[in-house]
N, C-alpha and C positions, 0 to 999 in steps of 0.2 A: 383634763386631769381626772383621775378616778376618785370617787368618794372613798374615804377610809372606812373600813368596816370595824366596828367595835365589838369586842367579845363580852358576852355576859359573864357574870361572876362564876357561873358553873362550867364555863368552857375553858379548856386549856389551850394556850397558844402552842403551835407546833414547835418542837425542839429539834434542832438539826442532828442531835446525837440519839434521838429516840427512833427505834426501828419503825419502819412503815409496815404495818401488819393489818390483817383483817379481824383478828381476834386477840386482843391484848391479854386476855385471861389464859391463853395457851403459851405465852412466852415463858421459856425455861431459862433459869439463870445459867444453866450449863451452856446454852447456845441460843441467845436471842436472835442471832443471825438466821437460824433455821426457820423461825417463824417468819422472818422477813423473806427468806427464800420461798417458803410455802405460799405467801401472798403473791410474790412474783410469778410463781408457777400457776397459781389460780388464774390470774389475769392473762398470762401468756397462753394458757390452755384455751381459755374462752376466745381470745383473739385469733388463735390458730384455727380453732374450729369454725369461727366466722369466715376466716380467710378460705378454708377448704370449700365451704359451701358457695361462697361468692365467686371464687375462681372457677369452680366447676360450672356455676351458672353462666359465667362469661364465656366458658368453653362450649356451652350449648345445652347443658342439662341442669334444670332447676330443682328437681325433686329428689335430691340425694342428701343423705345425712352425712356427717363427718365420717362415721364408720364405713358407709358405702364408698366414699371417696378413697379412704385408706385401703379398703379391701380391694377395690378395683386396681389401684396403683400397684399393690403388692402382687396381685395375680398377674399383672402385666410385666412385673419386674423380670428382666432378662428373657422375657417371652418363653418361659418354661412353665409347664403345668404344675399346679400346687394342690395339695390335699387340704381339706378343711382344718385338720389338726395342725398342719404346718403354718397355715395362715394365722390361726389363732395364736400359736406359739410365738411367731415372729412379731406380731402386733401386740403381744402381751395382753390378749383378751381372754379372761378367765372362762367366760361362758361361751362355749362353742355354739350354742343356739343363736347368739348374737351374730356370729360370723355366718352361720347357716342361713339366717334370715336375709342378711345382706347379699349373699351369693344368689339366693333364689330371686331376690329383687333384681339384681344385675342380670340374671338369666332372662327374666321376664322383659327386661328392657333391650335384650339382644346384645348386651355388652360382654357377656361371659357365657361359655359353653362348657359342659362337663362331659368327660369321657370315662367310662368304666374300665378299670384294669383289675381283673380279679374281683376282690371284694371292695376295692377302693374306687372312689371317683376323684379324678384329677380335673382341675378347672384351669381354663386358659381364656384369655381375652379373644373375642372375635375380632374380625377386621374393624368393625364399628367401635368396639371397645378400645382397641389399640389406637385408632384414629382420634378418639376422644381424649385419651391420655396425652397424645401429641399436641392437641389443641390446648389442653390444660397447661402443658409445658410452655407453649407459646405465650399464653396469658401470664403465667408465672414470670417468664423472662421479661415481659413488657411492663408488668405492674409491681412486682416484688424486687427483682434484681437491681433496678436502678438505685435502690436505697443502700446498696452494698458497694464498696470500693473494689473488692477483689484483691486488695493489697495483702501481701504475705502475713503481716502482723494481724490484720483483721481475721484472716482465715485461720491463723494459729489460735486466736482467742475463741473463735467459733468451735473449732475442733476440741479445745479444752472444755468448753461448756458442754458439748455433746458427751464427752467422756464422763464428766461430773454427773450429768443427768442419768446416764446409764448406771453409774455406780450407786447413785441415790435410789434409783428404781429398785435395785436389789435390796437395799436397806428397808425401803417401804414394803416390798414383798415379804421380807423376813418378819418385819413388825406386824404385818397383817396376819401371818400365820401364828405369831405369838399372841396376838389379840384374840384370835379364834380360840386358842387354848386357855387364855386368861379368864374369859367369861364363863 
């Protein structure tokens, strides 16, 4: 039997109808659920970044950042060469230098190569980069996918969450532009 924990007089007991948030002072009466969503997004983002690093480590490369992993996978996407600006745009990375740094790092590791076409450089995965992406996929299938049923209802809910996240990213991008003008 577990000992019961008592609350001191200044602690509040959790209420089932109270939103689970990281910063109660940010809760808006207009939508307390948005603060709850933001907390979920924070912890999901950190868990996802941890996953990216550990999955890539299990696939054979341990010194990559989450951005490096995402850039590598996008460059490998459909095995078509990509420009830096396109990589940054698709991954919604505002600072092109962040993408440029990752691409240089991936080139140094022999996973990506660049080809100049006119004034532009197009990047593609090398055979080693493509093979690493396939090993990552195998680890993903073995470690992540068993937690999903693949049932149509589950897949429908995941697709809806994905649509909602894309819509909200547009709202946050617009709010970021407004905040820049606000101050």
